[in-house]
Structure formats: C-alpha cells, structure tokens
DRENTORKOL-3810 file (N, C-alpha, C; in nm, 4 decimals):
REM DRENTORKOL-3810
@n.u->18.8427; n.v->15.7453; n.w->-20.9052; ca.u->18.7313; ca.v->15.8087; ca.w->-20.9000; c.u->18.6960; c.v->15.8638; c.w->-20.7399
@n.u->18.6517; n.v->15.9682; n.w->-20.7337; ca.u->18.5977; ca.v->16.0505; ca.w->-20.6518; c.u->18.4112; c.v->16.0725; c.w->-20.6354
@n.u->18.3878; n.v->16.0256; n.w->-20.4802; ca.u->18.2302; ca.v->16.0858; ca.w->-20.4815; c.u->18.2292; c.v->16.1186; c.w->-20.3762
@n.u->18.1850; n.v->16.2496; n.w->-20.3382; ca.u->18.1536; ca.v->16.3215; ca.w->-20.2039; c.u->18.0129; c.v->16.3336; c.w->-20.1774
@n.u->18.0359; n.v->16.3263; n.w->-20.0744; ca.u->17.8422; ca.v->16.2919; ca.w->-20.0250; c.u->17.7704; c.v->16.2090; c.w->-19.9347
@n.u->17.7676; n.v->16.2012; n.w->-19.8691; ca.u->17.6826; ca.v->16.0673; ca.w->-19.7350; c.u->17.5486; c.v->16.0736; c.w->-19.7665
@n.u->17.4842; n.v->16.0632; n.w->-19.8708; ca.u->17.3097; ca.v->16.0600; ca.w->-19.8960; c.u->17.3207; c.v->15.9321; c.w->-19.9657
@n.u->17.1755; n.v->15.8792; n.w->-19.9811; ca.u->17.1694; ca.v->15.7565; ca.w->-20.0561; c.u->17.2172; c.v->15.7811; c.w->-20.1895
@n.u->17.1588; n.v->15.8651; n.w->-20.2707; ca.u->17.2630; ca.v->15.8756; ca.w->-20.3902; c.u->17.3850; c.v->15.8069; c.w->-20.3995
@n.u->17.4340; n.v->15.9086; n.w->-20.3039; ca.u->17.6138; ca.v->15.8410; ca.w->-20.2804; c.u->17.6290; c.v->15.6974; c.w->-20.2397
@n.u->17.5690; n.v->15.6462; n.w->-20.1785; ca.u->17.5702; ca.v->15.5413; ca.w->-20.1097; c.u->17.5343; c.v->15.4353; c.w->-20.2666
@n.u->17.4462; n.v->15.4548; n.w->-20.3287; ca.u->17.3909; ca.v->15.4091; ca.w->-20.4884; c.u->17.4922; c.v->15.3627; c.w->-20.5246
@n.u->17.5852; n.v->15.5176; n.w->-20.5822; ca.u->17.7008; ca.v->15.4896; ca.w->-20.6846; c.u->17.8186; c.v->15.4724; c.w->-20.6296
@n.u->17.8050; n.v->15.4608; n.w->-20.4703; ca.u->17.9551; ca.v->15.3768; ca.w->-20.4351; c.u->17.9603; c.v->15.2869; c.w->-20.4553
@n.u->17.8036; n.v->15.1835; n.w->-20.4278; ca.u->17.7823; ca.v->15.0112; ca.w->-20.4533; c.u->17.8492; c.v->15.0222; c.w->-20.6036
@n.u->17.7820; n.v->15.0793; n.w->-20.6813; ca.u->17.8080; ca.v->15.0227; ca.w->-20.8051; c.u->17.9255; c.v->15.0834; c.w->-20.9003
@n.u->18.0154; n.v->15.1113; n.w->-20.8083; ca.u->18.1309; ca.v->15.1842; ca.w->-20.8784; c.u->18.2346; c.v->15.0807; c.w->-20.8381
@n.u->18.2601; n.v->15.0041; n.w->-20.6566; ca.u->18.2888; ca.v->14.8848; ca.w->-20.6635; c.u->18.2528; c.v->14.7890; c.w->-20.6943
@n.u->18.1512; n.v->14.7716; n.w->-20.7383; ca.u->18.0881; ca.v->14.6832; ca.w->-20.8268; c.u->18.1880; c.v->14.6294; c.w->-20.9472
@n.u->18.2854; n.v->14.7334; n.w->-21.0386; ca.u->18.3606; ca.v->14.7558; ca.w->-21.1212; c.u->18.4910; c.v->14.7326; c.w->-21.1358
@n.u->18.5217; n.v->14.6310; n.w->-21.1768; ca.u->18.6582; ca.v->14.5551; ca.w->-21.1593; c.u->18.7805; c.v->14.6524; c.w->-21.1952
@n.u->18.8818; n.v->14.6633; n.w->-21.1145; ca.u->19.0104; ca.v->14.7685; ca.w->-21.1152; c.u->18.9508; c.v->14.8855; c.w->-21.0968
@n.u->18.8358; n.v->14.9310; n.w->-21.0480; ca.u->18.7972; ca.v->15.0657; ca.w->-20.9812; c.u->18.8755; c.v->15.1448; c.w->-20.8554
@n.u->18.9646; n.v->15.2240; n.w->-20.8643; ca.u->19.0151; ca.v->15.3018; ca.w->-20.7525; c.u->18.8564; c.v->15.4363; c.w->-20.6888
@n.u->18.7953; n.v->15.4234; n.w->-20.6015; ca.u->18.7090; ca.v->15.4831; ca.w->-20.5772; c.u->18.7458; c.v->15.5509; c.w->-20.4198
@n.u->18.7214; n.v->15.6704; n.w->-20.4086; ca.u->18.7669; ca.v->15.7544; ca.w->-20.2607; c.u->18.6250; c.v->15.7990; c.w->-20.2549
@n.u->18.5554; n.v->15.7825; n.w->-20.1073; ca.u->18.4906; ca.v->15.8677; ca.w->-20.0766; c.u->18.4536; c.v->15.9360; c.w->-19.9741
@n.u->18.4049; n.v->16.0635; n.w->-19.9972; ca.u->18.4613; ca.v->16.1583; ca.w->-19.9109; c.u->18.3095; c.v->16.2222; c.w->-19.8393
@n.u->18.3090; n.v->16.2321; n.w->-19.7174; ca.u->18.2030; ca.v->16.2606; ca.w->-19.6242; c.u->18.2037; c.v->16.3517; c.w->-19.5336
@n.u->18.0849; n.v->16.4548; n.w->-19.4790; ca.u->18.1548; ca.v->16.5396; ca.w->-19.4074; c.u->18.1428; c.v->16.4802; c.w->-19.2664
@n.u->18.0393; n.v->16.3862; n.w->-19.2448; ca.u->18.0307; ca.v->16.3117; ca.w->-19.1332; c.u->18.1373; c.v->16.2356; c.w->-19.0774
@n.u->18.1860; n.v->16.2851; n.w->-18.9257; ca.u->18.3342; ca.v->16.2382; ca.w->-18.8585; c.u->18.2473; c.v->16.0883; c.w->-18.7992
@n.u->18.2594; n.v->15.9795; n.w->-18.8664; ca.u->18.2253; ca.v->15.8744; ca.w->-18.8001; c.u->18.2364; c.v->15.7336; c.w->-18.8641
@n.u->18.2861; n.v->15.6274; n.w->-18.8517; ca.u->18.3449; ca.v->15.5064; ca.w->-18.9221; c.u->18.2877; c.v->15.4667; c.w->-19.0437
@n.u->18.1626; n.v->15.4893; n.w->-18.9775; ca.u->17.9742; ca.v->15.4136; ca.w->-19.0836; c.u->17.9391; c.v->15.5250; c.w->-19.1373
@n.u->17.9321; n.v->15.5695; n.w->-19.2155; ca.u->17.8444; ca.v->15.6960; ca.w->-19.3187; c.u->17.6884; c.v->15.6774; c.w->-19.2620
@n.u->17.6300; n.v->15.5872; n.w->-19.2502; ca.u->17.4790; ca.v->15.5944; ca.w->-19.2043; c.u->17.4197; c.v->15.5272; c.w->-19.0920
@n.u->17.3395; n.v->15.5732; n.w->-19.0364; ca.u->17.2858; ca.v->15.5329; ca.w->-18.9526; c.u->17.1610; c.v->15.4340; c.w->-18.9775
@n.u->17.1521; n.v->15.3447; n.w->-18.9437; ca.u->17.0270; ca.v->15.2467; ca.w->-18.9997; c.u->16.8874; c.v->15.3014; c.w->-18.9374
@n.u->16.8043; n.v->15.2954; n.w->-18.9748; ca.u->16.6487; ca.v->15.3324; ca.w->-18.9564; c.u->16.5755; c.v->15.2275; c.w->-18.8678
@n.u->16.5538; n.v->15.2156; n.w->-18.7865; ca.u->16.5546; ca.v->15.1498; ca.w->-18.6563; c.u->16.3469; c.v->15.0779; c.w->-18.7652
@n.u->16.3611; n.v->14.9235; n.w->-18.7798; ca.u->16.2155; ca.v->14.9048; ca.w->-18.8321; c.u->16.1884; c.v->14.9786; c.w->-18.9819
@n.u->16.3122; n.v->14.9513; n.w->-19.0378; ca.u->16.2742; ca.v->15.0681; ca.w->-19.1818; c.u->16.1701; c.v->14.9793; c.w->-19.2587
@n.u->16.0962; n.v->15.0451; n.w->-19.3171; ca.u->15.9664; ca.v->14.9984; ca.w->-19.4071; c.u->16.0107; c.v->14.9774; c.w->-19.5015
@n.u->16.1485; n.v->15.0093; n.w->-19.5751; ca.u->16.2118; ca.v->15.0146; ca.w->-19.7139; c.u->16.3531; c.v->14.9119; c.w->-19.6925
@n.u->16.2339; n.v->14.7568; n.w->-19.6959; ca.u->16.4177; ca.v->14.6734; ca.w->-19.6756; c.u->16.5198; c.v->14.7223; c.w->-19.8081
@n.u->16.4950; n.v->14.7601; n.w->-19.8900; ca.u->16.6057; ca.v->14.8135; ca.w->-20.0217; c.u->16.6822; c.v->14.9166; c.w->-19.9638
@n.u->16.6343; n.v->15.0489; n.w->-19.8943; ca.u->16.7083; ca.v->15.1221; ca.w->-19.8593; c.u->16.7970; c.v->15.0893; c.w->-19.7238
@n.u->16.7444; n.v->14.9880; n.w->-19.6055; ca.u->16.8213; ca.v->14.9540; ca.w->-19.5338; c.u->16.9042; c.v->14.7925; c.w->-19.5890
@n.u->16.9230; n.v->14.7343; n.w->-19.6583; ca.u->17.0303; ca.v->14.6527; ca.w->-19.7541; c.u->17.1442; c.v->14.7523; c.w->-19.7826
@n.u->17.0694; n.v->14.8747; n.w->-19.9016; ca.u->17.1923; ca.v->14.9695; ca.w->-19.9348; c.u->17.2899; c.v->15.0409; c.w->-19.8231
@n.u->17.1935; n.v->15.0643; n.w->-19.7232; ca.u->17.2624; ca.v->15.1476; ca.w->-19.5858; c.u->17.3731; c.v->15.0330; c.w->-19.5288
@n.u->17.3187; n.v->14.9302; n.w->-19.5436; ca.u->17.4309; ca.v->14.7729; ca.w->-19.4318; c.u->17.5459; c.v->14.8015; c.w->-19.5557
@n.u->17.5324; n.v->14.7430; n.w->-19.6586; ca.u->17.6449; ca.v->14.7572; ca.w->-19.7742; c.u->17.7396; c.v->14.8614; c.w->-19.7804
@n.u->17.6544; n.v->15.0085; n.w->-19.7963; ca.u->17.7420; ca.v->15.0933; ca.w->-19.7878; c.u->17.8244; c.v->15.1250; c.w->-19.6606
@n.u->17.7947; n.v->15.1151; n.w->-19.5464; ca.u->17.8527; ca.v->15.0933; ca.w->-19.4189; c.u->17.9628; c.v->14.9967; c.w->-19.4051
@n.u->17.9469; n.v->14.8779; n.w->-19.4584; ca.u->18.0762; ca.v->14.7672; ca.w->-19.5000; c.u->18.1549; c.v->14.8101; c.w->-19.5838
@n.u->18.1192; n.v->14.9054; n.w->-19.6877; ca.u->18.2283; ca.v->14.9100; ca.w->-19.8071; c.u->18.2985; c.v->15.0109; c.w->-19.7730
@n.u->18.2404; n.v->15.0855; n.w->-19.6677; ca.u->18.3303; ca.v->15.2163; ca.w->-19.6050; c.u->18.4482; c.v->15.1539; c.w->-19.4956
@n.u->18.4403; n.v->15.0658; n.w->-19.4741; ca.u->18.5125; ca.v->14.9830; ca.w->-19.3966; c.u->18.6299; c.v->14.8864; c.w->-19.4439
@n.u->18.5776; n.v->14.8580; n.w->-19.6128; ca.u->18.6516; ca.v->14.7501; ca.w->-19.6853; c.u->18.7971; c.v->14.7779; c.w->-19.7575
@n.u->18.8363; n.v->14.7267; n.w->-19.7695; ca.u->18.9544; ca.v->14.7784; ca.w->-19.8488; c.u->18.9390; c.v->14.7969; c.w->-19.9916
@n.u->18.7607; n.v->14.7673; n.w->-20.0271; ca.u->18.7640; ca.v->14.7873; ca.w->-20.2052; c.u->18.7508; c.v->14.9396; c.w->-20.2565
@n.u->18.7960; n.v->15.0279; n.w->-20.1708; ca.u->18.7659; ca.v->15.1387; ca.w->-20.1936; c.u->18.8297; c.v->15.2360; c.w->-20.0405
@n.u->18.8743; n.v->15.3818; n.w->-20.0547; ca.u->18.9279; ca.v->15.4740; ca.w->-19.9386; c.u->18.8142; c.v->15.5513; c.w->-19.8850
@n.u->18.7770; n.v->15.5258; n.w->-19.7686; ca.u->18.7044; ca.v->15.5933; ca.w->-19.6831; c.u->18.7104; c.v->15.7247; c.w->-19.6313
@n.u->18.6665; n.v->15.8444; n.w->-19.6422; ca.u->18.7713; ca.v->15.9668; ca.w->-19.5703; c.u->18.6216; c.v->16.0460; c.w->-19.5263
@n.u->18.6058; n.v->15.9945; n.w->-19.3896; ca.u->18.4715; ca.v->16.1008; ca.w->-19.3071; c.u->18.5493; c.v->16.2301; c.w->-19.2484
@n.u->18.4573; n.v->16.2961; n.w->-19.2397; ca.u->18.5125; ca.v->16.4301; ca.w->-19.1735; c.u->18.5878; c.v->16.5331; c.w->-19.2852
@n.u->18.5560; n.v->16.4718; n.w->-19.4379; ca.u->18.5841; ca.v->16.5587; ca.w->-19.5331; c.u->18.4969; c.v->16.6722; c.w->-19.5898
@n.u->18.5967; n.v->16.7601; n.w->-19.6945; ca.u->18.4981; ca.v->16.8777; ca.w->-19.7074; c.u->18.6018; c.v->16.8994; c.w->-19.8598
@n.u->18.5589; n.v->16.9798; n.w->-19.9600; ca.u->18.6413; ca.v->17.0004; ca.w->-20.1012; c.u->18.6330; c.v->17.1844; c.w->-20.0364
@n.u->18.7726; n.v->17.1986; n.w->-20.0731; ca.u->18.7941; ca.v->17.3476; ca.w->-20.0544; c.u->18.7947; c.v->17.3719; c.w->-20.1699
@n.u->18.8369; n.v->17.3188; n.w->-20.3074; ca.u->18.8559; ca.v->17.3572; ca.w->-20.4222; c.u->18.8380; c.v->17.2525; c.w->-20.5188
@n.u->18.7628; n.v->17.3013; n.w->-20.6495; ca.u->18.8158; ca.v->17.2028; ca.w->-20.7427; c.u->18.9095; c.v->17.3206; c.w->-20.8577
@n.u->19.0185; n.v->17.2626; n.w->-20.9154; ca.u->19.1110; ca.v->17.3199; ca.w->-21.0194; c.u->19.1079; c.v->17.2767; c.w->-21.1416
@n.u->19.1704; n.v->17.3135; n.w->-21.2533; ca.u->19.2132; ca.v->17.2615; ca.w->-21.3774; c.u->19.3368; c.v->17.3025; c.w->-21.3900
@n.u->19.4214; n.v->17.2245; n.w->-21.4203; ca.u->19.5842; ca.v->17.2306; ca.w->-21.4076; c.u->19.6112; c.v->17.1505; c.w->-21.5098
@n.u->19.6521; n.v->17.2228; n.w->-21.6263; ca.u->19.7026; ca.v->17.1294; ca.w->-21.7562; c.u->19.6329; c.v->17.0292; c.w->-21.7677
@n.u->19.5212; n.v->17.0560; n.w->-21.7651; ca.u->19.4317; ca.v->16.9562; ca.w->-21.8743; c.u->19.4071; c.v->16.8822; c.w->-21.7437
@n.u->19.4042; n.v->16.8827; n.w->-21.6295; ca.u->19.3818; ca.v->16.7663; ca.w->-21.5206; c.u->19.2317; c.v->16.8327; c.w->-21.4454
@n.u->19.1775; n.v->16.7848; n.w->-21.3857; ca.u->19.0964; ca.v->16.8761; ca.w->-21.3145; c.u->19.1283; c.v->16.7733; c.w->-21.1227
@n.u->19.1667; n.v->16.8366; n.w->-21.0378; ca.u->19.2083; ca.v->16.8172; ca.w->-20.9426; c.u->19.1223; c.v->16.8798; c.w->-20.8258
@n.u->19.0537; n.v->16.8120; n.w->-20.7104; ca.u->18.9897; ca.v->16.8511; ca.w->-20.6273; c.u->19.0755; c.v->16.8532; c.w->-20.5113
@n.u->19.0426; n.v->16.9355; n.w->-20.4546; ca.u->19.1455; ca.v->16.9511; ca.w->-20.3417; c.u->19.0683; c.v->16.9190; c.w->-20.1735
@n.u->19.0837; n.v->16.8467; n.w->-20.1486; ca.u->18.9726; ca.v->16.7779; ca.w->-20.0262; c.u->19.0306; c.v->16.8223; c.w->-19.8737
@n.u->19.0024; n.v->16.8806; n.w->-19.7442; ca.u->19.0375; ca.v->16.9056; ca.w->-19.6539; c.u->18.9856; c.v->16.7587; c.w->-19.5751
@n.u->19.0819; n.v->16.6602; n.w->-19.5186; ca.u->19.0039; ca.v->16.5704; ca.w->-19.4904; c.u->19.0461; c.v->16.5561; c.w->-19.2985
@n.u->18.9521; n.v->16.5591; n.w->-19.2591; ca.u->19.0204; ca.v->16.6172; ca.w->-19.1054; c.u->19.1719; c.v->16.7024; c.w->-19.0215
@n.u->19.1459; n.v->16.8083; n.w->-19.1078; ca.u->19.2549; ca.v->16.8897; ca.w->-19.1297; c.u->19.3424; c.v->16.8758; c.w->-19.2235
@n.u->19.3586; n.v->16.7722; n.w->-19.3102; ca.u->19.4966; ca.v->16.7017; ca.w->-19.3942; c.u->19.4607; c.v->16.7786; c.w->-19.5275
@n.u->19.4987; n.v->16.8497; n.w->-19.6130; ca.u->19.5190; ca.v->16.8781; ca.w->-19.7231; c.u->19.5134; c.v->16.7606; c.w->-19.8323
@n.u->19.4256; n.v->16.7011; n.w->-19.8598; ca.u->19.4578; ca.v->16.6264; ca.w->-19.9962; c.u->19.4469; c.v->16.6440; c.w->-20.1786
@n.u->19.4688; n.v->16.5805; n.w->-20.2584; ca.u->19.4660; ca.v->16.6240; ca.w->-20.3733; c.u->19.4050; c.v->16.4970; c.w->-20.4558
@n.u->19.3077; n.v->16.4716; n.w->-20.5325; ca.u->19.2566; ca.v->16.3890; ca.w->-20.6021; c.u->19.2289; c.v->16.4152; c.w->-20.7189
@n.u->19.2800; n.v->16.3602; n.w->-20.8502; ca.u->19.2728; ca.v->16.4332; ca.w->-20.9819; c.u->19.1650; c.v->16.3189; c.w->-21.0264
@n.u->19.0854; n.v->16.4100; n.w->-21.0950; ca.u->18.9293; ca.v->16.3387; ca.w->-21.1432; c.u->18.9586; c.v->16.3223; c.w->-21.3037
@n.u->18.8420; n.v->16.2141; n.w->-21.3586; ca.u->18.8258; ca.v->16.2744; ca.w->-21.5037; c.u->18.6863; c.v->16.3607; c.w->-21.5379
@n.u->18.6086; n.v->16.3348; n.w->-21.4596; ca.u->18.4861; ca.v->16.3778; ca.w->-21.4697; c.u->18.4239; c.v->16.4380; c.w->-21.3280
@n.u->18.3350; n.v->16.5411; n.w->-21.3411; ca.u->18.2266; ca.v->16.5669; ca.w->-21.2297; c.u->18.1261; c.v->16.5583; c.w->-21.2489
@n.u->18.0052; n.v->16.5136; n.w->-21.1641; ca.u->17.9040; ca.v->16.5100; ca.w->-21.1961; c.u->17.8198; c.v->16.4960; c.w->-21.0482
@n.u->17.7039; n.v->16.5691; n.w->-21.0385; ca.u->17.6458; ca.v->16.5327; ca.w->-20.8820; c.u->17.4925; c.v->16.4460; c.w->-20.9351
@n.u->17.5002; n.v->16.3752; n.w->-20.8055; ca.u->17.3706; ca.v->16.2977; ca.w->-20.8000; c.u->17.3083; c.v->16.3243; c.w->-20.6220
@n.u->17.2031; n.v->16.4397; n.w->-20.6492; ca.u->17.1455; ca.v->16.4387; ca.w->-20.5149; c.u->17.1835; c.v->16.5356; c.w->-20.4846
@n.u->17.0866; n.v->16.6198; n.w->-20.3903; ca.u->17.1685; ca.v->16.7846; ca.w->-20.3165; c.u->17.0456; c.v->16.8316; c.w->-20.2556
@n.u->17.1085; n.v->16.7690; n.w->-20.0949; ca.u->17.0257; ca.v->16.8237; ca.w->-20.0161; c.u->17.0629; c.v->16.9674; c.w->-19.9242
@n.u->17.1578; n.v->17.0198; n.w->-19.9785; ca.u->17.1951; ca.v->17.1220; ca.w->-19.9176; c.u->17.3192; c.v->17.1482; c.w->-19.7934
@n.u->17.3606; n.v->17.2464; n.w->-19.7029; ca.u->17.4534; ca.v->17.2316; ca.w->-19.6400; c.u->17.3229; c.v->17.2391; c.w->-19.5011
@n.u->17.3546; n.v->17.1883; n.w->-19.4165; ca.u->17.2773; ca.v->17.2066; ca.w->-19.2598; c.u->17.3693; c.v->17.2514; c.w->-19.1528
@n.u->17.3608; n.v->17.3867; n.w->-19.1525; ca.u->17.4931; ca.v->17.4262; ca.w->-19.0588; c.u->17.4089; c.v->17.3617; c.w->-18.9029
@n.u->17.5279; n.v->17.2814; n.w->-18.8375; ca.u->17.4921; ca.v->17.2666; ca.w->-18.7259; c.u->17.4250; c.v->17.3559; c.w->-18.5991
@n.u->17.3687; n.v->17.3099; n.w->-18.5394; ca.u->17.2473; ca.v->17.4001; ca.w->-18.4621; c.u->17.3261; c.v->17.3884; c.w->-18.2885
END
C-alpha cells in the first residue's frame, strides 16, 4: 500500500493501515524531515495532537516505510498492474499498488 501526502487525512489513513496486520505500507511526503508533522503548541484539539504524535512515531518505526522528500513522477498501468513512480530525494522508485484513491487535498503551494 502507498499513501502519498502529509495532511491530517494522510495521518489518519496511515494510522489505520498500520493497525491492519500484515500490511506493508509506504508513506511518501514532500516534506524533507524525519517527522512529517510539526505539533501545534497548546493545540486546542487533543485528538489532532494525539494523531500527529502517533503519525510522527510511525514515521520513525519499522511498521512502515517513510519516504520524505518524495514526489510522484508518474502513474502507469503495465500488464494489468498499477505502478507509481516516485522521486525520493532524487532516486527513482517504483511502487506497485492495487488501488488509487484520494483523501483530502490542499493543492501545491510553491515555496516563497
């Protein structure tokens, strides 16, 4: 399984997928950091804070493969397989997936 994105929806999906036994999950995010999320100081939403803590912990764990500094270069269908071609820190990687879906979207924000 491949999750692409660093929003709260991605964190929720990652948390739930890693709870499934035997799931091999790759998590690709654009952010170049060892932790995908910066916590919000004095966050008034304790469940959000808990989600971010858990997602940051999962990114460091062996329960999934965390890929910071990643972008999707292409999605291809070859011999009935769906292949996602990632650029992870300048290295091309291919991940085979069974399903494509989208959960939340904030759009690309160009660095200022």
